[in-house]
PyMOL Python script that loads the backbone (N, CA, C, O; Angstrom):
from pymol import cmd

cmd.read_pdbstr("""\
ATOM      1  N   MET A   1     -17.786  79.208 -97.341  1.00  0.00           N
ATOM      2  CA  MET A   1     -18.296  78.097 -98.334  1.00  0.00           C
ATOM      3  C   MET A   1     -17.652  78.977 -99.432  1.00  0.00           C
ATOM      4  O   MET A   1     -18.204  80.075 -99.511  1.00  0.00           O
ATOM      5  N   PRO A   2     -16.753  78.813-100.197  1.00  0.00           N
ATOM      6  CA  PRO A   2     -16.494  79.224-101.464  1.00  0.00           C
ATOM      7  C   PRO A   2     -17.472  78.414-102.697  1.00  0.00           C
ATOM      8  O   PRO A   2     -17.469  77.203-102.476  1.00  0.00           O
ATOM      9  N   ALA A   3     -18.244  78.762-103.848  1.00  0.00           N
ATOM     10  CA  ALA A   3     -18.499  78.704-105.326  1.00  0.00           C
ATOM     11  C   ALA A   3     -18.752  77.565-105.035  1.00  0.00           C
ATOM     12  O   ALA A   3     -18.808  77.500-103.807  1.00  0.00           O
ATOM     13  N   VAL A   4     -19.082  75.897-105.828  1.00  0.00           N
ATOM     14  CA  VAL A   4     -18.661  75.536-106.227  1.00  0.00           C
ATOM     15  C   VAL A   4     -19.403  74.395-107.772  1.00  0.00           C
ATOM     16  O   VAL A   4     -20.505  73.858-107.652  1.00  0.00           O
ATOM     17  N   ARG A   5     -18.720  74.269-108.806  1.00  0.00           N
ATOM     18  CA  ARG A   5     -19.906  74.209-109.716  1.00  0.00           C
ATOM     19  C   ARG A   5     -19.708  72.929-109.759  1.00  0.00           C
ATOM     20  O   ARG A   5     -18.688  72.262-109.580  1.00  0.00           O
ATOM     21  N   MET A   6     -21.562  72.437-110.199  1.00  0.00           N
ATOM     22  CA  MET A   6     -21.870  70.933-110.036  1.00  0.00           C
ATOM     23  C   MET A   6     -22.828  70.824-111.343  1.00  0.00           C
ATOM     24  O   MET A   6     -23.348  71.849-111.781  1.00  0.00           O
ATOM     25  N   SER A   7     -23.052  69.572-111.955  1.00  0.00           N
ATOM     26  CA  SER A   7     -23.707  69.357-112.904  1.00  0.00           C
ATOM     27  C   SER A   7     -25.129  69.399-112.955  1.00  0.00           C
ATOM     28  O   SER A   7     -25.452  68.907-111.873  1.00  0.00           O
ATOM     29  N   PRO A   8     -26.130  69.683-113.543  1.00  0.00           N
ATOM     30  CA  PRO A   8     -27.060  70.569-113.410  1.00  0.00           C
ATOM     31  C   PRO A   8     -27.811  68.646-112.616  1.00  0.00           C
ATOM     32  O   PRO A   8     -27.934  68.581-111.392  1.00  0.00           O
ATOM     33  N   GLU A   9     -28.084  67.741-113.237  1.00  0.00           N
ATOM     34  CA  GLU A   9     -28.203  66.537-112.668  1.00  0.00           C
ATOM     35  C   GLU A   9     -27.483  66.370-110.586  1.00  0.00           C
ATOM     36  O   GLU A   9     -28.201  65.777-109.781  1.00  0.00           O
ATOM     37  N   GLN A  10     -26.612  66.753-110.292  1.00  0.00           N
ATOM     38  CA  GLN A  10     -26.493  66.755-109.171  1.00  0.00           C
ATOM     39  C   GLN A  10     -27.125  67.769-108.552  1.00  0.00           C
ATOM     40  O   GLN A  10     -27.862  67.479-107.609  1.00  0.00           O
ATOM     41  N   ALA A  11     -26.969  69.185-108.956  1.00  0.00           N
ATOM     42  CA  ALA A  11     -28.104  69.874-108.803  1.00  0.00           C
ATOM     43  C   ALA A  11     -28.964  69.676-107.977  1.00  0.00           C
ATOM     44  O   ALA A  11     -28.996  69.858-106.760  1.00  0.00           O
ATOM     45  N   TYR A  12     -30.289  68.956-109.309  1.00  0.00           N
ATOM     46  CA  TYR A  12     -31.706  68.557-109.625  1.00  0.00           C
ATOM     47  C   TYR A  12     -31.982  67.732-108.407  1.00  0.00           C
ATOM     48  O   TYR A  12     -32.970  67.869-107.685  1.00  0.00           O
ATOM     49  N   GLN A  13     -30.350  66.261-108.131  1.00  0.00           N
ATOM     50  CA  GLN A  13     -30.882  65.518-107.281  1.00  0.00           C
ATOM     51  C   GLN A  13     -30.777  66.523-105.774  1.00  0.00           C
ATOM     52  O   GLN A  13     -31.699  66.496-104.959  1.00  0.00           O
ATOM     53  N   ASN A  14     -29.765  67.221-105.601  1.00  0.00           N
ATOM     54  CA  ASN A  14     -29.618  68.069-104.088  1.00  0.00           C
ATOM     55  C   ASN A  14     -30.779  69.226-104.081  1.00  0.00           C
ATOM     56  O   ASN A  14     -31.019  69.712-102.976  1.00  0.00           O
ATOM     57  N   VAL A  15     -31.473  69.682-105.128  1.00  0.00           N
ATOM     58  CA  VAL A  15     -32.960  70.118-104.313  1.00  0.00           C
ATOM     59  C   VAL A  15     -34.431  69.234-104.873  1.00  0.00           C
ATOM     60  O   VAL A  15     -35.523  69.769-104.684  1.00  0.00           O
ATOM     61  N   LYS A  16     -34.355  67.917-105.536  1.00  0.00           N
ATOM     62  CA  LYS A  16     -35.621  67.071-104.935  1.00  0.00           C
ATOM     63  C   LYS A  16     -35.792  66.768-103.761  1.00  0.00           C
ATOM     64  O   LYS A  16     -36.848  66.549-103.168  1.00  0.00           O
ATOM     65  N   ALA A  17     -34.448  66.743-103.297  1.00  0.00           N
ATOM     66  CA  ALA A  17     -34.405  65.399-102.505  1.00  0.00           C
ATOM     67  C   ALA A  17     -33.919  66.675-100.593  1.00  0.00           C
ATOM     68  O   ALA A  17     -33.435  66.438 -99.487  1.00  0.00           O
ATOM     69  N   GLY A  18     -34.422  67.809-101.271  1.00  0.00           N
ATOM     70  CA  GLY A  18     -34.455  68.403-100.557  1.00  0.00           C
ATOM     71  C   GLY A  18     -33.442  69.750 -98.837  1.00  0.00           C
ATOM     72  O   GLY A  18     -33.547  70.358 -97.772  1.00  0.00           O
ATOM     73  N   GLN A  19     -32.418  69.202-100.275  1.00  0.00           N
ATOM     74  CA  GLN A  19     -31.090  69.648 -99.652  1.00  0.00           C
ATOM     75  C   GLN A  19     -30.114  71.183 -99.720  1.00  0.00           C
ATOM     76  O   GLN A  19     -29.065  71.732 -99.381  1.00  0.00           O
ATOM     77  N   ALA A  20     -31.446  71.328-100.467  1.00  0.00           N
ATOM     78  CA  ALA A  20     -30.795  72.717-101.939  1.00  0.00           C
ATOM     79  C   ALA A  20     -32.372  73.536-101.697  1.00  0.00           C
ATOM     80  O   ALA A  20     -33.460  73.067-101.364  1.00  0.00           O
ATOM     81  N   ILE A  21     -32.028  74.691-101.963  1.00  0.00           N
ATOM     82  CA  ILE A  21     -32.900  75.573-102.662  1.00  0.00           C
ATOM     83  C   ILE A  21     -32.289  76.106-104.370  1.00  0.00           C
ATOM     84  O   ILE A  21     -31.221  76.677-104.590  1.00  0.00           O
ATOM     85  N   LEU A  22     -32.830  75.900-104.896  1.00  0.00           N
ATOM     86  CA  LEU A  22     -32.960  76.107-106.219  1.00  0.00           C
ATOM     87  C   LEU A  22     -32.650  78.129-106.381  1.00  0.00           C
ATOM     88  O   LEU A  22     -32.491  78.731-105.320  1.00  0.00           O
ATOM     89  N   VAL A  23     -32.615  78.696-107.310  1.00  0.00           N
ATOM     90  CA  VAL A  23     -32.962  80.584-106.579  1.00  0.00           C
ATOM     91  C   VAL A  23     -32.340  80.771-108.347  1.00  0.00           C
ATOM     92  O   VAL A  23     -31.287  80.466-108.907  1.00  0.00           O
ATOM     93  N   CYS A  24     -33.491  81.362-108.742  1.00  0.00           N
ATOM     94  CA  CYS A  24     -33.053  82.030-110.364  1.00  0.00           C
ATOM     95  C   CYS A  24     -32.223  83.120-109.409  1.00  0.00           C
ATOM     96  O   CYS A  24     -32.338  83.364-108.207  1.00  0.00           O
ATOM     97  N   GLY A  25     -31.167  83.788-110.629  1.00  0.00           N
ATOM     98  CA  GLY A  25     -30.106  84.883-109.671  1.00  0.00           C
ATOM     99  C   GLY A  25     -30.764  86.009-110.826  1.00  0.00           C
ATOM    100  O   GLY A  25     -30.094  86.998-111.122  1.00  0.00           O
ATOM    101  N   TYR A  26     -32.175  85.772-111.472  1.00  0.00           N
ATOM    102  CA  TYR A  26     -32.666  86.968-111.967  1.00  0.00           C
ATOM    103  C   TYR A  26     -33.415  87.959-110.923  1.00  0.00           C
ATOM    104  O   TYR A  26     -34.117  87.468-110.039  1.00  0.00           O
ATOM    105  N   ASP A  27     -33.241  89.469-111.052  1.00  0.00           N
ATOM    106  CA  ASP A  27     -33.480  89.655-110.318  1.00  0.00           C
ATOM    107  C   ASP A  27     -35.588  90.077-110.833  1.00  0.00           C
ATOM    108  O   ASP A  27     -36.480  89.938-109.997  1.00  0.00           O
ATOM    109  N   ASP A  28     -35.810  90.468-112.038  1.00  0.00           N
ATOM    110  CA  ASP A  28     -36.735  90.818-112.554  1.00  0.00           C
ATOM    111  C   ASP A  28     -38.031  90.385-112.360  1.00  0.00           C
ATOM    112  O   ASP A  28     -38.692  90.995-113.201  1.00  0.00           O
ATOM    113  N   GLU A  29     -38.799  89.634-111.685  1.00  0.00           N
ATOM    114  CA  GLU A  29     -39.701  88.799-112.198  1.00  0.00           C
ATOM    115  C   GLU A  29     -40.505  88.550-113.163  1.00  0.00           C
ATOM    116  O   GLU A  29     -41.491  87.914-112.791  1.00  0.00           O
ATOM    117  N   ALA A  30     -40.478  88.780-114.175  1.00  0.00           N
ATOM    118  CA  ALA A  30     -40.734  88.617-115.418  1.00  0.00           C
ATOM    119  C   ALA A  30     -39.867  87.931-116.504  1.00  0.00           C
ATOM    120  O   ALA A  30     -40.185  87.385-117.560  1.00  0.00           O
ATOM    121  N   THR A  31     -38.517  88.162-115.826  1.00  0.00           N
ATOM    122  CA  THR A  31     -37.515  87.023-116.432  1.00  0.00           C
ATOM    123  C   THR A  31     -37.495  86.206-115.382  1.00  0.00           C
ATOM    124  O   THR A  31     -38.713  86.267-115.219  1.00  0.00           O
ATOM    125  N   PHE A  32     -37.196  85.595-114.653  1.00  0.00           N
ATOM    126  CA  PHE A  32     -37.583  84.952-113.759  1.00  0.00           C
ATOM    127  C   PHE A  32     -39.065  83.643-114.607  1.00  0.00           C
ATOM    128  O   PHE A  32     -39.106  82.484-115.018  1.00  0.00           O
ATOM    129  N   GLN A  33     -39.850  84.620-114.479  1.00  0.00           N
ATOM    130  CA  GLN A  33     -41.472  83.512-114.968  1.00  0.00           C
ATOM    131  C   GLN A  33     -40.826  83.439-116.629  1.00  0.00           C
ATOM    132  O   GLN A  33     -41.277  82.480-117.255  1.00  0.00           O
ATOM    133  N   LYS A  34     -39.903  84.265-117.357  1.00  0.00           N
ATOM    134  CA  LYS A  34     -39.863  82.962-118.653  1.00  0.00           C
ATOM    135  C   LYS A  34     -37.922  82.322-118.085  1.00  0.00           C
ATOM    136  O   LYS A  34     -37.765  81.174-118.500  1.00  0.00           O
ATOM    137  N   MET A  35     -37.111  82.659-117.594  1.00  0.00           N
ATOM    138  CA  MET A  35     -36.837  81.422-117.267  1.00  0.00           C
ATOM    139  C   MET A  35     -36.553  80.386-116.422  1.00  0.00           C
ATOM    140  O   MET A  35     -35.613  79.591-116.456  1.00  0.00           O
ATOM    141  N   ARG A  36     -38.192  80.557-115.054  1.00  0.00           N
ATOM    142  CA  ARG A  36     -38.090  79.402-114.274  1.00  0.00           C
ATOM    143  C   ARG A  36     -37.667  78.482-114.786  1.00  0.00           C
ATOM    144  O   ARG A  36     -37.557  78.493-116.012  1.00  0.00           O
ATOM    145  N   LEU A  37     -37.244  77.256-113.966  1.00  0.00           N
ATOM    146  CA  LEU A  37     -36.294  75.902-113.288  1.00  0.00           C
ATOM    147  C   LEU A  37     -37.478  75.179-112.244  1.00  0.00           C
ATOM    148  O   LEU A  37     -37.554  75.396-111.034  1.00  0.00           O
ATOM    149  N   ASP A  38     -37.976  74.673-112.684  1.00  0.00           N
ATOM    150  CA  ASP A  38     -38.697  73.139-111.468  1.00  0.00           C
ATOM    151  C   ASP A  38     -38.450  73.339-110.725  1.00  0.00           C
ATOM    152  O   ASP A  38     -37.245  73.586-110.674  1.00  0.00           O
ATOM    153  N   MET A  39     -39.054  73.432-109.687  1.00  0.00           N
ATOM    154  CA  MET A  39     -38.710  73.997-107.802  1.00  0.00           C
ATOM    155  C   MET A  39     -37.641  74.178-108.047  1.00  0.00           C
ATOM    156  O   MET A  39     -36.749  73.388-107.740  1.00  0.00           O
ATOM    157  N   ALA A  40     -37.353  75.897-109.019  1.00  0.00           N
ATOM    158  CA  ALA A  40     -36.848  77.339-108.452  1.00  0.00           C
ATOM    159  C   ALA A  40     -37.508  78.110-107.624  1.00  0.00           C
ATOM    160  O   ALA A  40     -38.681  77.750-107.528  1.00  0.00           O
ATOM    161  N   ILE A  41     -37.241  79.014-106.993  1.00  0.00           N
ATOM    162  CA  ILE A  41     -37.731  79.841-106.092  1.00  0.00           C
ATOM    163  C   ILE A  41     -37.503  81.648-107.167  1.00  0.00           C
ATOM    164  O   ILE A  41     -36.777  81.555-108.156  1.00  0.00           O
ATOM    165  N   SER A  42     -37.988  82.745-106.934  1.00  0.00           N
ATOM    166  CA  SER A  42     -37.602  83.547-107.534  1.00  0.00           C
ATOM    167  C   SER A  42     -36.099  84.744-107.279  1.00  0.00           C
ATOM    168  O   SER A  42     -36.793  85.748-107.121  1.00  0.00           O
ATOM    169  N   PHE A  43     -34.986  85.151-107.174  1.00  0.00           N
ATOM    170  CA  PHE A  43     -34.647  86.287-106.681  1.00  0.00           C
ATOM    171  C   PHE A  43     -35.103  86.439-104.858  1.00  0.00           C
ATOM    172  O   PHE A  43     -34.557  86.199-103.781  1.00  0.00           O
ATOM    173  N   GLY A  44     -36.679  87.085-105.436  1.00  0.00           N
ATOM    174  CA  GLY A  44     -37.011  88.223-104.401  1.00  0.00           C
ATOM    175  C   GLY A  44     -37.624  87.045-102.835  1.00  0.00           C
ATOM    176  O   GLY A  44     -37.314  87.012-101.644  1.00  0.00           O
ATOM    177  N   GLU A  45     -38.383  86.418-103.522  1.00  0.00           N
ATOM    178  CA  GLU A  45     -38.700  84.879-102.344  1.00  0.00           C
ATOM    179  C   GLU A  45     -37.008  84.580-102.147  1.00  0.00           C
ATOM    180  O   GLU A  45     -36.712  84.027-101.088  1.00  0.00           O
ATOM    181  N   PHE A  46     -36.580  84.704-102.507  1.00  0.00           N
ATOM    182  CA  PHE A  46     -34.920  84.217-101.617  1.00  0.00           C
ATOM    183  C   PHE A  46     -34.563  84.960-100.964  1.00  0.00           C
ATOM    184  O   PHE A  46     -34.103  84.516 -99.912  1.00  0.00           O
ATOM    185  N   ARG A  47     -34.539  86.442-101.136  1.00  0.00           N
ATOM    186  CA  ARG A  47     -34.010  87.479-100.453  1.00  0.00           C
ATOM    187  C   ARG A  47     -35.345  87.509 -98.956  1.00  0.00           C
ATOM    188  O   ARG A  47     -35.038  87.902 -97.830  1.00  0.00           O
ATOM    189  N   LYS A  48     -36.933  86.947 -99.379  1.00  0.00           N
ATOM    190  CA  LYS A  48     -37.249  86.647 -98.076  1.00  0.00           C
ATOM    191  C   LYS A  48     -36.694  86.291 -96.976  1.00  0.00           C
ATOM    192  O   LYS A  48     -36.192  86.645 -95.909  1.00  0.00           O
ATOM    193  N   ARG A  49     -37.063  85.220 -97.845  1.00  0.00           N
ATOM    194  CA  ARG A  49     -36.405  83.417 -97.053  1.00  0.00           C
ATOM    195  C   ARG A  49     -34.914  83.796 -96.575  1.00  0.00           C
ATOM    196  O   ARG A  49     -34.749  83.091 -95.579  1.00  0.00           O
ATOM    197  N   LEU A  50     -33.685  84.592 -96.791  1.00  0.00           N
ATOM    198  CA  LEU A  50     -32.554  84.209 -96.161  1.00  0.00           C
ATOM    199  C   LEU A  50     -33.181  84.670 -94.354  1.00  0.00           C
ATOM    200  O   LEU A  50     -33.195  83.711 -93.583  1.00  0.00           O
ATOM    201  N   PRO A  51     -33.496  85.585 -93.962  1.00  0.00           N
ATOM    202  CA  PRO A  51     -33.260  85.767 -92.467  1.00  0.00           C
ATOM    203  C   PRO A  51     -32.976  84.235 -91.850  1.00  0.00           C
ATOM    204  O   PRO A  51     -32.069  83.735 -91.185  1.00  0.00           O
ATOM    205  N   THR A  52     -34.026  83.838 -92.331  1.00  0.00           N
ATOM    206  CA  THR A  52     -34.791  82.116 -91.991  1.00  0.00           C
ATOM    207  C   THR A  52     -33.890  81.233 -92.562  1.00  0.00           C
ATOM    208  O   THR A  52     -34.329  80.087 -92.471  1.00  0.00           O
ATOM    209  N   LEU A  53     -32.763  81.289 -93.140  1.00  0.00           N
ATOM    210  CA  LEU A  53     -32.500  80.004 -93.253  1.00  0.00           C
ATOM    211  C   LEU A  53     -31.516  79.614 -92.959  1.00  0.00           C
ATOM    212  O   LEU A  53     -30.648  80.475 -92.818  1.00  0.00           O
ATOM    213  N   PRO A  54     -31.135  78.237 -92.724  1.00  0.00           N
ATOM    214  CA  PRO A  54     -29.698  77.798 -92.085  1.00  0.00           C
ATOM    215  C   PRO A  54     -28.206  78.280 -92.761  1.00  0.00           C
ATOM    216  O   PRO A  54     -27.827  78.412 -93.924  1.00  0.00           O
ATOM    217  N   LYS A  55     -27.537  78.482 -91.391  1.00  0.00           N
ATOM    218  CA  LYS A  55     -26.410  78.618 -91.914  1.00  0.00           C
ATOM    219  C   LYS A  55     -26.041  77.683 -92.847  1.00  0.00           C
ATOM    220  O   LYS A  55     -25.578  78.286 -93.815  1.00  0.00           O
ATOM    221  N   ASP A  56     -26.027  76.502 -93.015  1.00  0.00           N
ATOM    222  CA  ASP A  56     -25.596  75.465 -93.653  1.00  0.00           C
ATOM    223  C   ASP A  56     -26.287  75.621 -94.816  1.00  0.00           C
ATOM    224  O   ASP A  56     -25.779  75.127 -95.823  1.00  0.00           O
ATOM    225  N   GLN A  57     -27.635  76.364 -94.944  1.00  0.00           N
ATOM    226  CA  GLN A  57     -28.135  76.068 -96.222  1.00  0.00           C
ATOM    227  C   GLN A  57     -27.521  76.034 -97.566  1.00  0.00           C
ATOM    228  O   GLN A  57     -26.979  77.058 -97.982  1.00  0.00           O
ATOM    229  N   GLU A  58     -27.553  74.724 -98.451  1.00  0.00           N
ATOM    230  CA  GLU A  58     -27.409  74.498-100.082  1.00  0.00           C
ATOM    231  C   GLU A  58     -27.549  75.283-100.812  1.00  0.00           C
ATOM    232  O   GLU A  58     -27.927  74.562-101.735  1.00  0.00           O
ATOM    233  N   ILE A  59     -27.570  76.804-101.440  1.00  0.00           N
ATOM    234  CA  ILE A  59     -28.094  76.848-102.005  1.00  0.00           C
ATOM    235  C   ILE A  59     -27.390  77.318-103.586  1.00  0.00           C
ATOM    236  O   ILE A  59     -26.266  77.800-103.731  1.00  0.00           O
ATOM    237  N   ILE A  60     -28.459  77.009-104.756  1.00  0.00           N
ATOM    238  CA  ILE A  60     -27.804  76.984-105.810  1.00  0.00           C
ATOM    239  C   ILE A  60     -28.708  77.868-107.320  1.00  0.00           C
ATOM    240  O   ILE A  60     -29.739  77.827-107.992  1.00  0.00           O
ATOM    241  N   PHE A  61     -27.289  78.670-107.144  1.00  0.00           N
ATOM    242  CA  PHE A  61     -28.612  80.272-108.548  1.00  0.00           C
ATOM    243  C   PHE A  61     -27.767  79.611-109.363  1.00  0.00           C
ATOM    244  O   PHE A  61     -26.607  79.207-109.286  1.00  0.00           O
ATOM    245  N   TYR A  62     -29.218  79.595-110.704  1.00  0.00           N
ATOM    246  CA  TYR A  62     -28.696  79.689-111.964  1.00  0.00           C
ATOM    247  C   TYR A  62     -29.265  80.775-112.174  1.00  0.00           C
ATOM    248  O   TYR A  62     -30.016  81.470-111.489  1.00  0.00           O
ATOM    249  N   CYS A  63     -28.534  80.936-113.932  1.00  0.00           N
ATOM    250  CA  CYS A  63     -28.874  82.115-114.467  1.00  0.00           C
ATOM    251  C   CYS A  63     -28.814  80.965-116.330  1.00  0.00           C
ATOM    252  O   CYS A  63     -28.556  79.792-116.601  1.00  0.00           O
ATOM    253  N   ALA A  64     -29.181  82.085-117.057  1.00  0.00           N
ATOM    254  CA  ALA A  64     -28.824  81.579-118.396  1.00  0.00           C
ATOM    255  C   ALA A  64     -28.389  82.530-119.453  1.00  0.00           C
ATOM    256  O   ALA A  64     -28.089  82.114-120.572  1.00  0.00           O
TER     257      ALA A  64
END
""", "prot")
cmd.dss("prot")
cmd.show_as("cartoon", "prot")
cmd.util.cbc("prot")
cmd.orient("prot")
């Protein structure tokens, strides 16, 4: 599926409903802590989870 832009409101609703995972696009843990949004996981955590995620899992990446 190609990348799709969505509004912050739609992204929040999808994550809140459990339909999507919100991932901070920064690889550095300190930057993640500084830029962290509510319900987001770090890029490192995403990489750990990647092998177990369903193929149709919606993933929303963000960076500032």
